[in-house]
C-alpha positions as YAML, in Angstrom:
chain: A
units: angstrom
residues:
- id: 1
  name: MET
  ca: [171.46, 186.23, 58.91]
- id: 2
  name: ILE
  ca: [170.30, 188.80, 56.56]
- id: 3
  name: VAL
  ca: [169.19, 191.96, 57.84]
- id: 4
  name: ASP
  ca: [166.75, 194.85, 56.35]
- id: 5
  name: ALA
  ca: [168.86, 197.90, 56.68]
- id: 6
  name: LYS
  ca: [165.92, 200.08, 56.96]
- id: 7
  name: SER
  ca: [164.10, 198.11, 59.55]
- id: 8
  name: GLN
  ca: [166.77, 196.31, 61.28]
- id: 9
  name: LEU
  ca: [164.84, 193.47, 61.18]
- id: 10
  name: PRO
  ca: [166.13, 189.76, 59.85]
- id: 11
  name: ILE
  ca: [164.77, 188.47, 56.93]
- id: 12
  name: SER
  ca: [166.57, 185.40, 56.97]
- id: 13
  name: LEU
  ca: [168.68, 183.56, 59.70]
- id: 14
  name: THR
  ca: [170.66, 180.05, 60.09]
- id: 15
  name: VAL
  ca: [172.26, 178.71, 62.90]
- id: 16
  name: THR
  ca: [175.25, 176.56, 62.25]
- id: 17
  name: LYS
  ca: [178.10, 175.30, 64.20]
- id: 18
  name: GLY
  ca: [181.20, 177.54, 64.05]
- id: 19
  name: SER
  ca: [183.32, 175.29, 62.39]
- id: 20
  name: GLU
  ca: [181.19, 175.85, 59.27]
- id: 21
  name: SER
  ca: [182.37, 178.58, 57.06]
- id: 22
  name: ASP
  ca: [180.22, 181.49, 56.64]
- id: 23
  name: ALA
  ca: [180.62, 181.19, 52.90]
- id: 24
  name: SER
  ca: [178.46, 177.94, 52.76]
- id: 25
  name: GLN
  ca: [175.27, 179.68, 54.11]
- id: 26
  name: LEU
  ca: [174.88, 182.39, 51.67]
- id: 27
  name: LYS
  ca: [173.04, 180.57, 48.95]
- id: 28
  name: PRO
  ca: [170.17, 178.85, 51.95]
- id: 29
  name: LEU
  ca: [169.60, 182.66, 53.32]
- id: 30
  name: VAL
  ca: [169.50, 184.28, 50.10]
- id: 31
  name: ASP
  ca: [167.00, 181.55, 49.08]
- id: 32
  name: SER
  ca: [165.10, 181.86, 52.12]
- id: 33
  name: ALA
  ca: [165.06, 185.55, 51.70]
- id: 34
  name: THR
  ca: [163.57, 185.48, 48.14]
- id: 35
  name: SER
  ca: [161.06, 182.65, 48.91]
- id: 36
  name: PHE
  ca: [159.71, 183.86, 52.09]
- id: 37
  name: HIS
  ca: [159.88, 187.49, 51.42]
- id: 38
  name: PRO
  ca: [158.94, 187.59, 47.42]
- id: 39
  name: ASP
  ca: [158.00, 191.75, 48.40]
- id: 40
  name: ILE
  ca: [161.18, 192.42, 48.90]
- id: 41
  name: ASN
  ca: [163.22, 193.09, 45.85]
- id: 42
  name: ILE
  ca: [166.65, 192.95, 46.77]
- id: 43
  name: GLU
  ca: [168.98, 194.25, 44.13]
- id: 44
  name: LYS
  ca: [172.50, 194.69, 45.56]
- id: 45
  name: LEU
  ca: [173.88, 193.00, 48.80]
- id: 46
  name: PRO
  ca: [176.77, 193.83, 50.99]
- id: 47
  name: ALA
  ca: [178.76, 191.51, 52.81]
- id: 48
  name: ASP
  ca: [181.68, 190.88, 54.33]
- id: 49
  name: LYS
  ca: [185.47, 189.38, 53.01]
- id: 50
  name: ALA
  ca: [184.10, 185.78, 54.56]
- id: 51
  name: TYR
  ca: [181.87, 185.92, 51.42]
- id: 52
  name: ASP
  ca: [184.50, 186.83, 48.63]
- id: 53
  name: ALA
  ca: [184.63, 183.68, 46.49]
- id: 54
  name: LEU
  ca: [183.55, 183.56, 42.64]
- id: 55
  name: GLU
  ca: [181.04, 180.95, 43.19]
- id: 56
  name: ILE
  ca: [179.08, 183.42, 45.56]
- id: 57
  name: TYR
  ca: [179.55, 185.92, 42.75]
- id: 58
  name: ARG
  ca: [178.23, 183.81, 40.20]
- id: 59
  name: TYR
  ca: [175.32, 182.45, 42.16]
- id: 60
  name: LEU
  ca: [174.32, 186.30, 43.32]
- id: 61
  name: ILE
  ca: [174.76, 187.63, 39.60]
- id: 62
  name: ASP
  ca: [174.02, 184.62, 37.15]
- id: 63
  name: ASP
  ca: [171.28, 182.77, 39.39]
- id: 64
  name: LYS
  ca: [169.62, 185.73, 41.67]
- id: 65
  name: SER
  ca: [170.35, 188.92, 39.18]
- id: 66
  name: ILE
  ca: [171.57, 190.67, 42.88]
- id: 67
  name: GLU
  ca: [174.91, 193.00, 42.47]
- id: 68
  name: PRO
  ca: [177.25, 191.57, 45.22]
- id: 69
  name: PHE
  ca: [179.36, 194.46, 47.28]
- id: 70
  name: ILE
  ca: [182.21, 192.02, 48.82]
- id: 71
  name: PRO
  ca: [185.68, 193.46, 49.60]
- id: 72
  name: LEU
  ca: [188.09, 191.03, 48.34]
- id: 73
  name: LYS
  ca: [190.24, 189.03, 51.12]
- id: 74
  name: SER
  ca: [193.88, 190.23, 51.25]
- id: 75
  name: TYR
  ca: [196.50, 188.73, 49.31]
- id: 76
  name: LYS
  ca: [200.13, 188.14, 49.84]
- id: 77
  name: ASN
  ca: [200.89, 188.67, 46.08]
- id: 78
  name: PRO
  ca: [198.77, 191.04, 43.61]
- id: 79
  name: ILE
  ca: [196.52, 189.75, 41.00]
- id: 80
  name: ALA
  ca: [197.15, 189.95, 37.44]
- id: 81
  name: VAL
  ca: [194.63, 190.95, 34.83]
- id: 82
  name: ARG
  ca: [196.11, 191.11, 31.65]
- id: 83
  name: ASP
  ca: [198.70, 194.48, 31.90]
- id: 84
  name: LEU
  ca: [197.09, 195.21, 35.20]
- id: 85
  name: HIS
  ca: [197.57, 194.27, 38.90]
- id: 86
  name: LEU
  ca: [195.42, 194.37, 41.66]
- id: 87
  name: SER
  ca: [197.40, 195.54, 44.91]
- id: 88
  name: THR
  ca: [196.61, 194.04, 48.54]
- id: 89
  name: ASP
  ca: [194.37, 197.11, 49.00]
- id: 90
  name: GLY
  ca: [191.98, 196.52, 45.65]
- id: 91
  name: LYS
  ca: [193.65, 199.05, 43.78]
- id: 92
  name: TRP
  ca: [194.37, 198.55, 40.00]
- id: 93
  name: LEU
  ca: [198.32, 199.35, 39.11]
- id: 94
  name: CYS
  ca: [199.49, 200.04, 35.69]
- id: 95
  name: PRO
  ca: [202.46, 197.73, 34.43]
- id: 96
  name: ALA
  ca: [204.91, 200.58, 36.30]
- id: 97
  name: GLY
  ca: [203.10, 199.77, 39.67]
- id: 98
  name: ASN
  ca: [201.49, 203.49, 39.63]
- id: 99
  name: VAL
  ca: [197.60, 203.18, 40.77]
- id: 100
  name: LEU
  ca: [195.52, 204.00, 37.91]
- id: 101
  name: VAL
  ca: [192.68, 206.81, 37.45]
- id: 102
  name: TYR
  ca: [188.94, 205.49, 37.38]
- id: 103
  name: TRP
  ca: [187.49, 206.91, 34.14]
- id: 104
  name: GLY
  ca: [183.74, 205.54, 34.51]
- id: 105
  name: PHE
  ca: [181.94, 202.58, 33.05]
- id: 106
  name: ASP
  ca: [180.90, 202.29, 29.54]
- id: 107
  name: LYS
  ca: [177.35, 200.66, 29.78]
- id: 108
  name: SER
  ca: [177.14, 200.01, 26.21]
- id: 109
  name: ARG
  ca: [180.36, 197.86, 25.83]
- id: 110
  name: ASN
  ca: [180.05, 196.64, 29.95]
- id: 111
  name: ARG
  ca: [183.53, 197.43, 30.95]
- id: 112
  name: PHE
  ca: [185.20, 199.73, 33.24]
- id: 113
  name: LYS
  ca: [187.74, 202.65, 31.69]
- id: 114
  name: PHE
  ca: [191.24, 203.42, 33.53]
- id: 115
  name: ARG
  ca: [193.56, 205.77, 32.75]
- id: 116
  name: CYS
  ca: [197.40, 206.38, 33.31]
- id: 117
  name: PRO
  ca: [198.00, 208.85, 36.36]
- id: 118
  name: ALA
  ca: [201.30, 209.98, 34.68]
- id: 119
  name: ALA
  ca: [198.97, 211.66, 32.09]
- id: 120
  name: LEU
  ca: [196.77, 213.01, 34.43]
- id: 121
  name: GLY
  ca: [199.72, 214.65, 36.33]
- id: 122
  name: LYS
  ca: [198.83, 212.53, 39.46]
- id: 123
  name: CYS
  ca: [202.21, 211.11, 39.81]
- id: 124
  name: SER
  ca: [206.02, 210.60, 37.52]
- id: 125
  name: CYS
  ca: [206.28, 207.71, 35.79]
- id: 126
  name: LEU
  ca: [209.95, 206.88, 33.84]
- id: 127
  name: LEU
  ca: [207.90, 204.29, 31.32]
- id: 128
  name: PHE
  ca: [205.40, 206.82, 30.56]
- id: 129
  name: ASN
  ca: [207.00, 208.09, 26.81]
- id: 130
  name: SER
  ca: [207.20, 203.77, 26.02]
- id: 131
  name: CYS
  ca: [204.12, 202.66, 27.38]
- id: 132
  name: SER
  ca: [201.96, 205.33, 25.14]
- id: 133
  name: LEU
  ca: [202.71, 207.26, 22.22]
- id: 134
  name: SER
  ca: [199.84, 209.64, 22.92]
- id: 135
  name: SER
  ca: [199.77, 212.55, 25.54]
- id: 136
  name: TYR
  ca: [196.58, 211.07, 26.60]
- id: 137
  name: GLY
  ca: [198.40, 208.32, 27.87]
- id: 138
  name: ARG
  ca: [197.55, 204.61, 27.96]
- id: 139
  name: THR
  ca: [193.95, 203.73, 28.62]
- id: 140
  name: PHE
  ca: [192.68, 200.31, 30.13]
- id: 141
  name: TYR
  ca: [189.33, 198.36, 30.12]
- id: 142
  name: LEU
  ca: [188.13, 195.65, 32.53]
- id: 143
  name: SER
  ca: [184.97, 194.14, 31.75]
- id: 144
  name: PRO
  ca: [183.09, 192.50, 34.60]
- id: 145
  name: ALA
  ca: [181.74, 189.50, 32.48]
- id: 146
  name: ASN
  ca: [185.75, 188.55, 32.48]
- id: 147
  name: ASP
  ca: [185.83, 187.69, 36.43]
- id: 148
  name: TYR
  ca: [182.97, 188.90, 38.30]
- id: 149
  name: ARG
  ca: [184.87, 188.70, 41.82]
- id: 150
  name: ILE
  ca: [187.91, 190.75, 40.77]
- id: 151
  name: ILE
  ca: [186.55, 193.14, 38.54]
- id: 152
  name: GLY
  ca: [182.89, 193.47, 39.85]
- id: 153
  name: PHE
  ca: [180.45, 195.97, 38.67]
- id: 154
  name: THR
  ca: [181.28, 198.71, 40.55]
- id: 155
  name: ASP
  ca: [184.50, 199.55, 41.02]
- id: 156
  name: ARG
  ca: [186.01, 199.07, 44.50]
- id: 157
  name: ASN
  ca: [188.10, 202.31, 44.50]
- id: 158
  name: SER
  ca: [184.78, 204.65, 43.14]
- id: 159
  name: SER
  ca: [182.66, 207.06, 44.94]
- id: 160
  name: GLU
  ca: [179.87, 204.60, 44.66]
- id: 161
  name: TRP
  ca: [181.28, 201.57, 46.22]
- id: 162
  name: LYS
  ca: [182.50, 203.53, 49.03]
- id: 163
  name: SER
  ca: [178.77, 205.37, 49.55]
- id: 164
  name: ARG
  ca: [177.05, 202.17, 49.11]
- id: 165
  name: THR
  ca: [178.97, 200.22, 51.52]
- id: 166
  name: ALA
  ca: [179.14, 202.93, 54.33]
- id: 167
  name: SER
  ca: [175.55, 203.88, 54.11]
- id: 168
  name: PHE
  ca: [173.83, 200.85, 52.16]
- id: 169
  name: ARG
  ca: [170.05, 201.29, 52.84]
- id: 170
  name: LYS
  ca: [168.25, 197.90, 51.78]
- id: 171
  name: LEU
  ca: [169.94, 194.64, 53.04]
- id: 172
  name: ILE
  ca: [172.86, 193.46, 55.09]
- id: 173
  name: LEU
  ca: [174.35, 190.43, 55.23]
- id: 174
  name: ILE
  ca: [176.03, 189.13, 58.39]
...
């Protein structure tokens, strides 16, 4: 079901057997909502972990121009992207295992910027001097175009992500 969070009314609904996955219903739900309610512009769509799949991100972003706000499913092993690792709770870790500091999104280059936490006085790191020759510390960049699902368009640890998922005012997918 897709519900308009403002009015609390459903705008798309499908009923399936309990054995069917939630993720299999996203495309029919969104297609139905956009065709039967063309006056509603769906720009961002929060959903629960059941919808965490790359094909869902590709469909929403590439086909519908909708930004998904979907928490990652938990993982036993961290996911690696170049020198970075994603912890099981969705935080980006440097090669030494420290939580990186989110330093904003560069729209002109379509990428997130993260900085070394040791350079910012957030932690001690034995690898600091070998990791970067600058007192600014090592900088890491991630582009959503490389992997919509893992990287996303809004950093999952940013205040924007937290505020949008906590008090989203447009649509809720349940």
